[in-house]
PABAKE-306948 format. One record per residue (C-alpha): residue in three letters; x, y, z. Coordinates in steps of 0.2 Angstrom, whole numbers, padded with zeros to 4 digits, always signed. Layout:
alaXYZ
...
//
This chain:
met-0053+0255-0090
leu-0034+0255-0088
gly-0026+0268-0099
val-0013+0266-0112
lys+0001+0271-0101
ser-0003+0260-0089
val-0004+0245-0101
leu+0013+0249-0109
leu+0019+0249-0091
ile+0012+0232-0088
val+0019+0226-0105
ile+0036+0233-0100
leu+0038+0225-0084
phe+0030+0208-0090
ser+0042+0207-0103
phe+0056+0211-0091
ser+0052+0198-0080
ser+0049+0186-0093
leu+0067+0190-0096
ala+0073+0184-0079
ile+0087+0198-0077
glu+0095+0196-0062
ile+0113+0203-0053
asn+0122+0187-0054
glu+0140+0191-0048
leu+0150+0205-0040
met+0168+0211-0038
tyr+0166+0224-0025
asp+0184+0223-0017
ser+0196+0222-0032
glu+0212+0221-0021
gly+0222+0206-0026
ser+0213+0203-0043
asp+0223+0203-0059
asn+0210+0217-0066
asn+0210+0227-0051
asn+0194+0234-0055
glu+0176+0232-0049
phe+0163+0225-0061
ile+0144+0220-0058
glu+0138+0204-0069
ile+0121+0203-0075
tyr+0114+0187-0082
phe+0097+0186-0092
glu+0090+0170-0102
asn+0089+0182-0117
tyr+0099+0196-0122
leu+0093+0214-0119
asn+0102+0230-0122
leu+0104+0238-0107
ser+0108+0255-0113
gly+0099+0269-0102
phe+0096+0258-0089
ile+0103+0264-0071
ile+0114+0256-0059
ala+0116+0264-0042
asp+0125+0260-0025
glu+0118+0268-0007
ser+0127+0286-0013
ser+0126+0288-0032
asn+0119+0280-0049
asp+0125+0279-0067
ile+0117+0278-0083
leu+0124+0263-0092
ile+0132+0265-0110
glu+0135+0250-0119
ile+0154+0251-0126
asn+0155+0231-0133
tyr+0142+0221-0139
ile+0142+0201-0137
asn+0127+0191-0140
ser+0126+0179-0125
asn+0117+0179-0107
tyr+0129+0190-0098
ala+0134+0209-0098
leu+0145+0217-0088
ile+0144+0233-0079
val+0161+0241-0076
glu+0171+0256-0070
glu+0184+0267-0080
gly+0201+0256-0083
phe+0191+0239-0083
asn+0202+0227-0095
asn+0185+0220-0105
thr+0194+0210-0117
asn+0191+0191-0119
phe+0175+0190-0112
asn+0159+0182-0118
ala+0147+0197-0111
ser+0143+0214-0118
ile+0152+0227-0108
tyr+0143+0243-0101
ser+0152+0257-0094
ala+0145+0265-0077
gly+0159+0281-0078
ala+0174+0282-0068
thr+0166+0271-0053
ile+0152+0261-0051
gly+0140+0272-0041
asn+0151+0280-0026
gly+0162+0265-0029
leu+0157+0250-0022
gly+0159+0249-0003
asn+0170+0235+0004
asp+0161+0233+0020
gly+0144+0232+0013
asp+0134+0242+0000
glu+0117+0240-0009
ile+0118+0239-0027
thr+0101+0242-0039
leu+0098+0241-0056
phe+0083+0251-0063
asp+0075+0250-0082
thr+0074+0265-0093
asn+0057+0269-0084
asn+0066+0270-0066
ser+0056+0253-0062
val+0068+0241-0050
ile+0075+0226-0060
asp+0085+0217-0045
ser+0094+0223-0031
val+0106+0217-0018
asn+0113+0221+0000
tyr+0128+0213+0001
leu+0139+0211+0017
ala+0160+0209+0019
glu+0156+0193+0029
trp+0149+0186+0016
gly+0165+0182+0007
ala+0177+0189-0007
asp+0184+0204+0004
gly+0200+0210-0003
asn+0207+0191-0008
gly+0204+0193-0027
lys+0188+0184-0027
thr+0170+0189-0030
leu+0152+0185-0023
glu+0143+0174-0034
lys+0125+0168-0034
asn+0123+0149-0034
lys+0106+0138-0040
asp+0098+0142-0024
gly+0099+0160-0025
glu+0113+0160-0012
trp+0127+0172-0013
lys+0144+0163-0010
glu+0163+0168-0013
ser+0170+0162-0029
leu+0180+0147-0030
leu+0192+0155-0042
glu+0202+0169-0040
gly+0195+0184-0051
gly+0177+0176-0051
thr+0169+0171-0068
pro+0164+0186-0077
gly+0155+0181-0093
arg+0152+0163-0089
glu+0142+0151-0078
asn+0147+0153-0059
ser+0159+0142-0050
val+0148+0141-0037
tyr+0131+0139-0046
asp+0130+0119-0044
phe+0135+0118-0026
ser+0124+0117-0013
tyr+0128+0125+0003
asp+0114+0115+0012
tyr+0125+0106+0025
ser+0109+0094+0034
ala+0115+0081+0022
leu+0134+0081+0028
glu+0139+0068+0041
ile+0153+0062+0050
thr+0156+0043+0048
glu+0172+0039+0053
phe+0188+0047+0062
met+0205+0041+0069
pro+0209+0047+0085
asp+0225+0037+0089
pro+0235+0032+0073
leu+0249+0022+0073
asp+0262+0036+0071
asn+0262+0053+0080
asp+0245+0062+0081
asp+0250+0077+0071
leu+0259+0071+0056
ala+0256+0079+0039
lys+0244+0070+0028
pro+0239+0056+0024
leu+0247+0052+0042
gly+0241+0058+0058
glu+0224+0059+0065
trp+0209+0062+0052
val+0190+0063+0051
glu+0180+0057+0037
leu+0164+0065+0030
tyr+0150+0058+0019
asn+0137+0067+0008
ser+0120+0058+0007
gly+0112+0072-0002
glu+0106+0074-0018
asn+0118+0089-0023
val+0137+0092-0022
val+0143+0101-0006
tyr+0155+0114-0005
leu+0165+0111+0011
gly+0176+0125+0010
gly+0174+0137+0026
leu+0167+0122+0037
val+0177+0118+0054
leu+0180+0105+0065
tyr+0182+0105+0083
asp+0186+0093+0097
asn+0178+0097+0114
tyr+0185+0113+0116
asp+0178+0129+0106
asp+0195+0136+0103
his+0202+0120+0095
glu+0197+0122+0076
leu+0203+0114+0062
arg+0197+0124+0047
val+0192+0113+0031
thr+0204+0120+0017
ser+0211+0113+0000
val+0226+0108+0009
asn+0220+0096+0021
val+0206+0088+0011
glu+0209+0081-0006
asn+0194+0090-0014
leu+0183+0103-0007
glu+0167+0098-0020
leu+0160+0083-0011
cys+0150+0075-0023
val+0133+0064-0021
gly+0136+0049-0012
cys+0153+0053-0009
tyr+0167+0050+0006
thr+0181+0064+0009
val+0195+0062+0021
val+0199+0080+0032
tyr+0217+0077+0039
arg+0223+0085+0055
asp+0239+0088+0045
ser+0250+0095+0057
asp+0237+0107+0065
gly+0241+0113+0083
asp+0224+0116+0089
phe+0211+0102+0085
glu+0218+0087+0094
leu+0208+0070+0097
asn+0210+0062+0116
asn+0217+0043+0116
asn+0210+0038+0133
leu+0199+0051+0139
glu+0180+0056+0133
asp+0181+0068+0117
glu+0170+0074+0103
val+0172+0078+0086
arg+0160+0092+0079
leu+0157+0099+0061
tyr+0152+0117+0061
asn+0147+0128+0046
gly+0162+0142+0052
tyr+0170+0150+0066
pro+0168+0155+0080
val+0157+0141+0086
val+0145+0154+0094
glu+0142+0162+0078
ser+0140+0145+0069
val+0128+0132+0065
leu+0130+0113+0072
ile+0132+0100+0057
asp+0134+0085+0067
glu+0145+0079+0081
val+0149+0062+0090
ser+0157+0058+0107
phe+0169+0044+0111
ser+0180+0039+0123
asp+0195+0025+0125
ala+0202+0025+0107
val+0213+0010+0102
glu+0230+0013+0092
gly+0228+0009+0074
thr+0211+0008+0075
ser+0195+0019+0069
trp+0179+0024+0075
gly+0167+0020+0062
lys+0147+0023+0059
phe+0135+0010+0055
ser+0116+0009+0055
gly+0117+0001+0074
gly+0130+0014+0080
trp+0149+0017+0081
phe+0159+0004+0083
lys+0180+0002+0082
val+0186-0005+0065
ala+0200-0006+0053
pro+0203+0010+0045
thr+0193+0013+0028
pro+0197+0032+0025
gly+0188+0039+0011
glu+0179+0024+0008
glu+0163+0014+0014
asn+0164+0007+0032
val+0166-0011+0034
tyr+0161-0019+0050
thr+0175-0029+0056
ala+0169-0041+0070
gly+0180-0048+0082
cys+0199-0045+0078
asp+0215-0049+0067
trp+0232-0053+0074
lys+0246-0057+0062
leu+0263-0063+0063
glu+0278-0060+0052
leu+0295-0069+0051
glu+0308-0057+0043
met+0326-0063+0037
ser+0338-0055+0025
asn+0341-0072+0015
ser+0336-0091+0013
ile+0353-0097+0014
phe+0367-0093+0027
gln+0383-0099+0033
gly+0379-0100+0051
glu+0385-0086+0062
asp+0375-0074+0052
leu+0359-0081+0053
glu+0347-0068+0061
phe+0329-0067+0061
asn+0315-0057+0070
val+0297-0062+0073
thr+0283-0049+0075
val+0266-0050+0081
gln+0255-0036+0075
arg+0235-0031+0078
glu+0226-0027+0062
tyr+0212-0021+0072
gly+0203-0025+0088
glu+0206-0022+0106
ala+0223-0025+0114
glu+0226-0043+0120
glu+0234-0055+0130
ile+0245-0063+0117
ser+0256-0080+0118
val+0268-0085+0104
lys+0277-0101+0102
gly+0290-0105+0091
lys+0302-0120+0085
ile+0316-0123+0074
glu+0315-0141+0065
asp+0328-0151+0054
val+0322-0159+0037
phe+0314-0173+0046
gly+0305-0164+0058
gly+0316-0168+0073
leu+0314-0153+0084
val+0332-0141+0086
lys+0326-0127+0097
glu+0310-0120+0106
tyr+0306-0102+0108
ser+0292-0092+0119
pro+0294-0075+0113
trp+0277-0068+0122
thr+0267-0078+0134
asp+0251-0068+0142
thr+0258-0053+0136
val+0247-0038+0134
val+0251-0030+0116
thr+0243-0016+0110
thr+0249-0013+0093
glu+0265-0024+0089
arg+0280-0032+0097
thr+0295-0038+0089
lys+0309-0050+0095
gly+0325-0055+0086
tyr+0335-0071+0086
thr+0351-0076+0081
pro+0354-0097+0083
asn+0368-0106+0080
leu+0364-0119+0068
glu+0375-0133+0060
glu+0376-0136+0043
gly+0359-0143+0035
ile+0341-0137+0031
tyr+0328-0132+0044
gln+0310-0126+0045
ile+0308-0111+0057
ser+0290-0109+0063
phe+0280-0098+0074
leu+0262-0099+0080
leu+0251-0086+0088
glu+0239-0094+0103
gly+0228-0092+0115
leu+0217-0075+0108
ser+0201-0071+0118
cys+0194-0063+0103
ser+0187-0070+0088
asp+0201-0069+0075
gln+0194-0066+0057
glu+0209-0070+0048
leu+0217-0086+0056
asn+0229-0091+0041
asp+0242-0077+0045
asn+0242-0083+0064
gln+0256-0094+0058
val+0273-0092+0049
thr+0284-0104+0041
lys+0300-0104+0032
leu+0314-0114+0026
ile+0332-0110+0027
ala+0349-0117+0023
ile+0365-0118+0032
asn+0381-0119+0023
pro+0397-0113+0030
gln+0407-0114+0013
tyr+0392-0104+0003
lys+0402-0087+0003
glu+0417-0086-0006
leu+0428-0071-0001
asp+0436-0066-0015
ser+0427-0056-0029
ser+0429-0058-0047
leu+0423-0051-0064
ser+0424-0054-0082
ile+0417-0047-0099
glu+0409-0062-0107
ser+0401-0057-0123
leu+0400-0043-0135
tyr+0386-0039-0145
leu+0393-0030-0161
gly+0383-0037-0175
asn+0390-0048-0190
asp+0405-0039-0193
glu+0412-0039-0175
glu+0415-0021-0176
val+0407-0004-0170
glu+0405+0012-0176
trp+0409+0028-0168
gly+0391+0035-0160
asp+0385+0017-0161
gln+0377+0009-0144
phe+0381-0010-0141
arg+0379-0021-0128
ala+0391-0031-0118
glu+0387-0047-0106
ile+0397-0045-0088
lys+0399-0058-0075
ile+0403-0051-0057
tyr+0406-0060-0041
lys+0406-0048-0025
gly+0414-0057-0011
ser+0418-0050+0006
glu+0420-0032-0001
ser+0414-0016+0008
lys+0416-0005-0010
tyr+0399-0006-0021
ser+0404+0005-0036
val+0405-0003-0054
gln+0411+0005-0070
leu+0410-0001-0088
tyr+0417+0011-0104
leu+0428+0011-0119
glu+0444+0018-0120
lys+0459+0020-0133
gly+0475+0026-0129
gly+0471+0030-0111
glu+0456+0041-0114
lys+0438+0037-0114
ile+0428+0036-0129
ser+0412+0031-0123
thr+0399+0036-0108
thr+0402+0027-0093
thr+0390+0014-0088
lys+0389+0016-0068
phe+0379+0006-0055
ser+0381+0000-0037
leu+0382-0018-0030
tyr+0379-0017-0011
asp+0375-0036-0006
glu+0391-0046-0003
tyr+0393-0065-0009
lys+0382-0063-0024
asp+0385-0069-0042
tyr+0377-0056-0054
thr+0376-0058-0075
leu+0372-0041-0083
thr+0369-0035-0101
leu+0373-0018-0101
pro+0374-0004-0113
ile+0389+0007-0120
gln+0388+0023-0128
leu+0403+0028-0140
ile+0407+0046-0144
pro+0403+0052-0162
asn+0421+0056-0164
cys+0415+0069-0179
asn+0428+0078-0178
gln+0440+0063-0180
lys+0452+0068-0166
val+0454+0050-0162
glu+0459+0038-0173
asp+0451+0021-0180
gly+0457+0005-0173
gln+0458-0006-0158
ala+0450-0001-0142
thr+0447-0009-0125
leu+0432-0011-0115
val+0435-0009-0097
leu+0424-0017-0082
glu+0430-0009-0065
ala+0424-0013-0047
phe+0432-0018-0029
asp+0450-0013-0036
leu+0447-0026-0050
arg+0449-0023-0068
ala+0444-0034-0084
glu+0447-0030-0101
lys+0441-0035-0118
glu+0448-0028-0136
leu+0437-0023-0151
glu+0439-0012-0167
val+0432+0003-0168
val+0431+0010-0185
asp+0421+0022-0198
val+0413+0038-0192
asp+0394+0038-0196
glu+0390+0054-0207
glu+0370+0052-0203
val+0374+0052-0184
cys+0387+0068-0185
lys+0373+0077-0195
asp+0359+0074-0181
tyr+0369+0067-0166
leu+0358+0077-0153
asp+0342+0070-0159
tyr+0351+0052-0160
leu+0356+0053-0143
lys+0339+0058-0138
glu+0332+0043-0147
ile+0346+0032-0139
glu+0343+0038-0121
lys+0325+0033-0123
ala+0329+0015-0129
val+0340+0013-0115
glu+0326+0019-0102
lys+0315+0008-0110
glu+0327-0006-0110
val+0329-0004-0092
lys+0312-0003-0087
ala+0307-0018-0097
asn+0323-0028-0087
ala+0321-0020-0070
tyr+0316-0037-0063
glu+0320-0054-0071
ile+0323-0072-0065
val+0340-0076-0068
glu+0343-0094-0061
leu+0330-0109-0057
pro+0331-0126-0061
ser+0322-0135-0077
ser+0315-0150-0065
val+0313-0154-0048
phe+0307-0169-0038
pro+0292-0171-0028
glu+0298-0163-0010
glu+0314-0156-0016
leu+0322-0140-0007
phe+0327-0128-0023
lys+0331-0110-0024
val+0327-0096-0037
lys+0337-0082-0041
val+0329-0065-0044
gln+0338-0049-0051
leu+0331-0031-0049
val+0339-0017-0056
gly+0336+0001-0046
asp+0334+0019-0053
ala+0338+0035-0047
lys+0327+0033-0032
glu+0327+0021-0017
his+0311+0008-0017
asp+0303-0005-0005
tyr+0300-0022-0014
asn+0291-0037-0006
ile+0295-0053-0016
trp+0290-0071-0015
ser+0289-0085-0027
tyr+0277-0103-0030
leu+0275-0118-0040
tyr+0257-0120-0046
arg+0245-0129-0059
gly+0229-0123-0063
ser+0222-0115-0047
lys+0232-0126-0034
cys+0249-0121-0028
tyr+0262-0135-0024
ser+0275-0126-0014
cys+0264-0115-0002
gln+0269-0118+0017
asp+0252-0119+0026
gly+0244-0115+0011
glu+0252-0097+0011
arg+0258-0092-0007
glu+0268-0078+0002
ser+0277-0091+0014
asn+0293-0087+0007
leu+0290-0069+0005
gln+0306-0058+0008
gln+0307-0038+0011
ile+0321-0031-0002
lys+0326-0011+0001
leu+0335-0006-0017
arg+0345+0008-0016
glu+0350+0020-0029
asn+0355+0013-0045
glu+0358-0003-0035
ile+0357-0020-0044
lys+0352-0034-0032
ile+0350-0053-0033
val+0337-0061-0022
glu+0338-0079-0016
leu+0322-0087-0015
leu+0321-0105-0007
met+0307-0116-0011
lys+0301-0134-0008
ala+0289-0144-0021
asp+0275-0154-0011
leu+0276-0173-0010
glu+0261-0178-0018
met+0266-0170-0036
glu+0261-0179-0054
glu+0275-0181-0065
gly+0273-0166-0079
glu+0276-0147-0082
tyr+0271-0135-0069
lys+0272-0115-0068
leu+0284-0106-0057
lys+0277-0087-0053
val+0288-0074-0044
lys+0278-0060-0038
leu+0285-0042-0033
asn+0275-0028-0026
lys+0286-0011-0027
asp+0283+0004-0015
gly+0264-0004-0008
gln+0257-0001-0025
lys+0241-0009-0028
thr+0246-0021-0044
asp+0260-0033-0041
lys+0273-0036-0055
glu+0273-0054-0059
met+0286-0067-0069
thr+0282-0084-0074
glu+0293-0099-0079
ser+0290-0117-0084
ile+0296-0130-0073
phe+0296-0148-0074
val+0293-0161-0060
glu+0301-0179-0061
val+0293-0193-0051
glu+0304-0208-0048
glu+0298-0226-0043
glu+0308-0228-0028
val+0307-0215-0013
lys+0322-0217-0001
lys+0322-0203+0012
glu+0337-0207+0021
glu+0348-0209+0006
gln+0344-0192-0003
val+0356-0176-0001
val+0352-0159-0008
ser+0365-0147-0012
leu+0364-0128-0016
ala+0379-0123-0022
ser+0386-0107-0031
glu+0388-0109-0049
glu+0406-0104-0048
gly+0413-0112-0033
gly+0400-0129-0032
leu+0401-0125-0013
glu+0393-0138-0003
leu+0376-0136+0007
ser+0368-0153+0011
ser+0356-0162+0020
pro+0344-0177+0020
leu+0327-0175+0011
ser+0312-0187+0008
ser+0313-0190-0008
lys+0328-0199-0020
ser+0345-0191-0023
arg+0350-0186-0041
met+0366-0181-0049
gly+0369-0170-0063
ser+0351-0164-0064
ser+0348-0151-0080
leu+0347-0133-0072
thr+0346-0116-0080
gly+0360-0109-0068
gly+0369-0113-0053
val+0359-0125-0043
val+0368-0141-0042
val+0361-0157-0034
tyr+0373-0171-0027
glu+0379-0181-0012
ser+0391-0174+0002
ser+0407-0184+0006
ser+0401-0189+0022
glu+0385-0196+0014
lys+0395-0205+0000
ala+0407-0212+0013
arg+0391-0220+0022
glu+0384-0227+0005
leu+0401-0237+0001
ile+0401-0245+0018
pro+0390-0260+0012
tyr+0403-0261-0004
ile+0418-0261+0008
leu+0412-0276+0018
val+0407-0286+0003
val+0425-0283-0003
thr+0433-0286+0014
phe+0424-0303+0016
ile+0429-0308-0001
leu+0446-0304+0002
leu+0445-0314+0019
met+0438-0330+0012
ile+0453-0329-0003
val+0465-0327+0012
val+0458-0342+0021
leu+0456-0353+0006
trp+0474-0349+0002
lys+0480-0353+0018
lys+0473-0371+0016
//
């Protein structure tokens, strides 16, 4: 039979083991830690008073004394001087030091109960981590000791590494970019990169992993700097960027490798995954599929998409749709989206509005293109309307997106299109019913500006009285020449709380291009409420102005209210910039339901323009459009779309436009003129629907016949009148 003492010992040991007491976290080298003191964290499922327990290192041991009780699952064993406030843990003192002071190069720690029985122990090594960097060693759910993710560790709460698996068997390399379009060593997200995928059932911590090329000393360490998140979730992808690293480098033409190890150097680490490759193609990544590795269109951080064949596209770039003639310039670009380098041929032509051939181009014939080529042209065209088109031919690969192999754009040539002299005017003031404004108030003014042949770009609007400014100055920039601008701008008056400036007549001043426009108004009455809380008032006004500017950052300022089938017309869009430079793509189309009625070759982006908007710039963009021939009479929608800085979501503006259908269509008689609102400058060319005079327009699109066309139309009448006069003369002589 067992003695009483033996039974008691068994009961005590059983009760301790059922409590699952364990050493859970270590701060053994506190240099770099805010607390600057060592500690040991003990975890148990249910609280147990550890007073009288013994903590020991390899050199000495200490009896634990409870100095602060908290009913939690954690207890901290600390040395003298430890700041033990704000911890969800009971605190136990081990004396001046824990043991003989925990060793920085490794030590053995043991926890004994009051009967001198071992409860738990750990023999840690500095190579495990947390060696003087302010972090701790923590246990994860698999019982592995890992360096904490947080500085100072997690004393009194769940370990930062608890849920993370360090089983790397589920990690795999799934995609990599050996030859990006730009330089290989650029900072992320440019340059070379490698994609990793977690196919396992646990979150994997990536810190400490290392990528290598085919040289063992060309390492790329995975850190929080070159990867978005060191915690790779289940079924997730992440991208490790080269990010200017000078060692790791993937070859473009020669054979090379991408290798993933669990550390550095290679000889002391375990290989996780590797892939060999050769013959990289610029801008194309290698992607992993069930059937092996293939060159594909890049999908960094996302599931790979197999792209069989290739995709080549054409782009036609020009700064405008309407030109004087000598200023016409355009670039045609052929570009490989994915696939191998190809021998490509591109043909182009310019046609008049009747389809007559004006010019032909062959920018490339059986030319090997790796990524892209661009060629520019400056044709000299007579006044009229033209269609420019280019077609990509003879690809040996199977192009998966044939709709971008052809580009078409309409242009107009009008020698008188650009008025040289600039002008400006203040059209209206929005002051309220009494036509007066109070000190400290804000009002709006509608202004019109035409910028002609002018290099200056600054515009200012302000209020003055007696030669002194009594408002803030509204400033903006107009860089584009030969443009009309109609703007409604805010003016903020000073509060004049000290009444230094008398009430009375003031002058609103608009200055630009060495020109000045003025408009008089009355300023009266200091607003006591405004003066009382003027700073708060200004903040509210500033927010309101900012909101208004954002709301009117883009708008359609000119379009016809109605058009005829196959009529050419233009739409003006105004863009208002802010304190940063932005890039825009902008295009427009007519539609009803799901069908487009102005799309060249079925492309809704056929009149796309690429625009750069500088700081505080206001820009007018003119989009040339042509209504389809087969259109029924009725209401249609005109949509203008903008993409700002490559954002995922496009901005949209939609207006209604009416299509009129005439009974008789005489192609040879129609002439369309697109003219500026102020000058009525003539741009004419025959089109294939009947001409009209004085159509209903919201803006400066004017449709009328040129002088030469009018003269031609009068010829039959002149002949008739001449014949009648001749008959009168003959009869009179008889």
